[in-house]
N, C-alpha and C positions, 0 to 999 in steps of 0.2 A: 407386665402385659395384661391387658383385658380385651378379649375378643379381637386381638390383632393390633390394639392401640398401645403404644408405649406410654407409661405414666411416670411423671416425675413425682416420686413419693417422699421427697425430702420434706415436703409440707403436706400433711394429709389433707385431702380434698373432701369437702362435705357437700352433700346434696340435701337441700331443705325440701321436705314434703309437707304441703298444706292440705288438710282435709277437714271439711265441716264436721264430719261424723266419723265414728269408729265402728259403724255397723258393717255387717257382711253384705257387700254389694259388689257389682262389677268394677267400679272405680277403686274401691278399697282393696279388693283382691288384686287388681292389676298393679296398684302401688306396692303390695307385698312382693309380687313377682319381680318388679324392677329392683327392689331392694335386694332380693335374692340374686338377681342376674348381674348386679354391679357390686361385687364384694370388695373391690379395691377402694371403694369410696366409703367414707363415714356417712351415715344416714341419720337425719333428725326428722322425726314426724311431729308436727304440731297439729293437734286436733282442736278445732274451735269449740267443740262440745265436750261432753263428759266422756269418761272411759267407756269403752264398748268391747264387743267380742274380738274385734280386730286388733285392739291394743296389745294384747298378749302375743298375737301372731307376729306383729311387727317387731316387738321386743325379742322374740325368739329368733327372728332373722338377723338380729344384731343392731337394730335401730334404737336410738334414744327417742322415747316418746313422751311428749308433754301434752297436758290437757288444759285449755283455757276456761272451760266450763261457762262460755259466754255466748255461744251461737244463738240460743233461744232467748236471750235477754233483750232482744231488739237491736237494730242496726247501730244506733248511736253508742249504746253500752258496749256492744261487741267491738266496735272500732276503737273505742278508748282502751279497752283491755288489750286488743291486738297491738296498738301503738305502744303501749307500755311494754309489752313483750319485746317489740322490735328494738326499742331504744337501747343504744349501746352495743347491739349485737354485731359481730363480725359478719361481713358479707360472705355468703356461701358461694361455691362454684356455680351452682345453678338452683333453680327453684322449679319444683313440679307442683302445680295446683290441680288437685284431683276433683275439680268441680268448675262451674262457671258462676255460681251464686255469689252475688256481691263483688264480682270480679273487678270492676273499675275502682271501687273503694279500696280494695285490697292492693291493687296496683298503686294507687295513690299513696297508701300508707308506706309502701316500700319504694317510693320513687327515688330515694337517695341511693339505692343500689343499682349498679350497672349489670348485675348478674343476669344471664339469659333465663327465660321462662318457657316451660312447656305447660300449657293449660289443656287439661284433658276434656274431650267431648265424648260423653258416654251415651247420649241419646239424641235423636233428631231435635233440632230447634223447633220451638213453637211457631207454626206457620200461620197462625191467626193474625191477620194484618193489624188489627187494633192493638193486640197485646204486644206485637213486635214494635209498633210505634211507641207504645207506652214505655217499653223497656229502653228503647233508643233515646227517648226524650229524658228519661231518668239518668241514663249513663253517658250521654254525649259529651258532657262537660269535661270528661277526662279523656285526653287524647290517647291514641294507641301508642305503644312503645315498640320501637324497632327490635327490641330484645324479646318480644313475646311471640311465640308460635303456638297456634292452636293445633292440638294433636287429636284427630278423630279416630275412633275405634273401627270405623268402616267408611267406605266411600259414600254410602247413603247418608251417614251422619255428616260427613264433610260437605256434601252438596247442599244439605238443608241449611247449614250455617253460612255457606257462601251466599245464600239468598236472604239472610237475615240482616236487618238494618245495622245493628251494632257490630255483629261478629265479622261481617264481610270486609271490614277494614284491616283485619289481621291476616297474616299468611297462615295457610292451613295445610297440614300434612296428614296423611292416613297411615297409621301404624296399628295393626291389629293387636288385640289383647294377647298377652302371653299365656302359654299353658306350661305348667311345671313338669319336670321330667318324671315325676312319680306316676303320671298318667300314661306314659309311653311304655306299655307292657305287652307281651304276647297275649293273644286271646284265644281261648277255645270256645267254639260255638257248639252247644249241645243240640241234639235233636229234641223236638218239643211235641211229642204226641200228647193226646188228651190224658190228663192226670199228672203231667210233668211239672205243673205249676210254673209256667213262664213268669219271669219278673220283668215288669216294664216300669221305667222310672223317668222322672223329670226333676231337674235341679233348677229352681227359680224362686224368686220372691213371690209370695202370694198376693199380687197386687194387680191393678187394672192394665198394666203394660203387657202382662201375660194373659193366657187364656186357658187356665186349668179346667174350666167348666166344660169346654168342648171335649176334653179327654174323658172326663167323667161320663158325659152323655154317650160317648163312643163305647165305653166299657159296658154301659147299661144296654146298648143296642146289640152287643154281641154276647151278652151274659148267657143266653140259652145255648149258644154254640160252644163257648169256652168258659165254663163256670169256674175253671181252676186258675184263671188269670189273676195275678196280684199286681196292683198298681201302687207305687211308692212316690210320694211328693216330698222332696227334700228342700226345705226352705220355710220361712215364716213370713208373715205379713198381715196387713189389716183385713184381708179377705179370708183368713183361716176359718173363722167360725162359720161364715157363709158357705164355704166349700164343704166343711164337715157336715153341715146340715143338708146340703145337696147330695152328698154321698149317701147319707142315711135315707133320704127321701127316694133315692133311685134303687135302694136295696143293695147298696155296695159297701155297707159299713164294715163287713168282715173281710173285704178284699182290697180296701184302700187304706193305705197307711200314711199318716201325715207325720213326717220325721222332724219337723222344725229344722233347726240348724244342725249340720253334720260336721264333725271335726275333720274326718278323713274322707273327703268326697271320692278320691281315687279308689280307696278300698271299697266304698259303697257301690260304685258303678261297675267295679270289677265282677260283682255278683249279679248284675243285671243281664238280661238277654237282649233287650231292645231299649233304646233311648227315644223319648218323644219330646218334642218342643213345640207346643201349641202357643202361638204368640200373636202380637198385633203389629201394625205398622209403626207403633211407638218404640219398637225394639231397636236398640242401638247396634248390637252385635250378637249377643247371646253367647257369652264366654263358656257357659256350661255345655253348649253344643260343640264348641271347639275342643273342650276337654273329653267329651264322649268320643268325638272323632279320633283324638290322639290315642284313646284307649282301644280303638278298633271296634267300637260298639256300633252296630247298624242303627241308623237314625231315621226317624220319621218326623218331618218338620212341616210347619205351615208354608204354603206356597206364596211367599211374599218376597219382595226384591232383596232384602237384606239377607234372608236365608239362602237365596240363590247365590249371592255374593260369597257368603261364608262357606257353604258346603260344595259349591260348584256343580257341574253337571252330573258327576257320578258319586258324590259323597253322601247322598241322602235320598230317601223317597219323599216326594213332595205331595202334599194333599191339600185340598181346598181349605182355606182358613175358615174356622167356625162352622165346619160341616161335619157333624159327628158321624153320619153314615159313611162318608168318604174315609174318615179316620178309622172307623171300625173295620171296614172292608180291607183297608191297607194293612192293618195289624194282623188280621186273620191270614192274609196271603203271606205275610212275612214270617209269621209263626210257623207256617206249614212248609216253608222253603229254606232249609238250612243252607243250601248252596248259595242262594241269594243273599242271605245274611252274611256269609263268609265274604262274598264278593263286595258287598257294601262296606263291611268293616275294614277290609284291606284298602279299598279306595279312599275311604274317609281318613284312615291313619296316614296314608301317604300324603294327602293334601294337608293334613294338620302338621305333619313334620315340615312341610315346605313353607307354610304360612305363619304358624303360631309357636314355633320352638323358641324357648326362652332366651338362649344366647343371641339369636338374631334380632329378636324384638328388643332386648335390652340394649344391644348395640345401636339400634335405630334411635332409641330414646337418648342415648348418650350423645349421638351425633347432633341432636337438636340443641342441647345445652352446652355441648363441648365439641364443636366442629373440628377443632385441631386434634381431637382424640386424646387430650390431656398432655400434649407435648410441652406446653408452656408451664412454667412454675406457677404455684398458687400465689 
């Protein structure tokens, strides 16, 4: 049995996961969660690029991981390498593609398989009309398959793809990203008088989809009131050096910590007092927000539609995006109000358990590629 579904295990069933990269990102982490959440299946992960930090995590979860080292060699070279890998392979129970890059070419390469597909949508589609048309013209030659379902990590992401020229021909479902059980722990909220060194944190790649810079400016704006505040950014990306320089220029070098990639995110945020997520409309879901909610951490987030969808009415404090003064004032109020932090944390944790718990999310993914619940033999 797996999540209420009887499985015929006389023939082990295999799920094939395809991923362009093995970097730590929302799609790769969600791939890991689904591997963990469907232990009755064998899992094979094929990475189109080289080995990365997620390779070891997938292997530790029991998956067999292979690397084609061809993603950056150009489309033609990649497709030749991928076709060689596919040749003679047994068809899996289902395929999860954790991207949309080169989707039509990848579908064409595997056109001889009847296995159902779940294609992950992690960010909103590009809404620029010319770029949409260029993508459509490049991709339209390959017809859509009735076996392909697009799985969006939020309603906002799903809606953007329904408006896109190419993607709107596929059926689309919304399944939120999963949060692992390690995050679901009781939380104690301490009082935070001056000198108590409140720890505020954010987990996110340091790139243009997010807005770390606003949090830095907010800290600078309230530095004279709470000079003991510590800010920790967990994650890496191409904006790291720019943000480090900004922290120095704002006089925050001794109070902002850039942690790069963190092995145990659950343990890290267990030591934080407040979670912040300053982001843009290019945000797909913000899995780290869901993780912080599951941990019962009071959250302060940008007031944009996808954050309202994820956090709900009571699960976070919303502040104007890109407004450091509003962010700073919200942080000061929350630091001073332990009762409000407790209230927020409890509401956030309840919502996270309802929406992002791993068993339910994994069962939803299973239903996409295996609607019969595995009752038929392989």
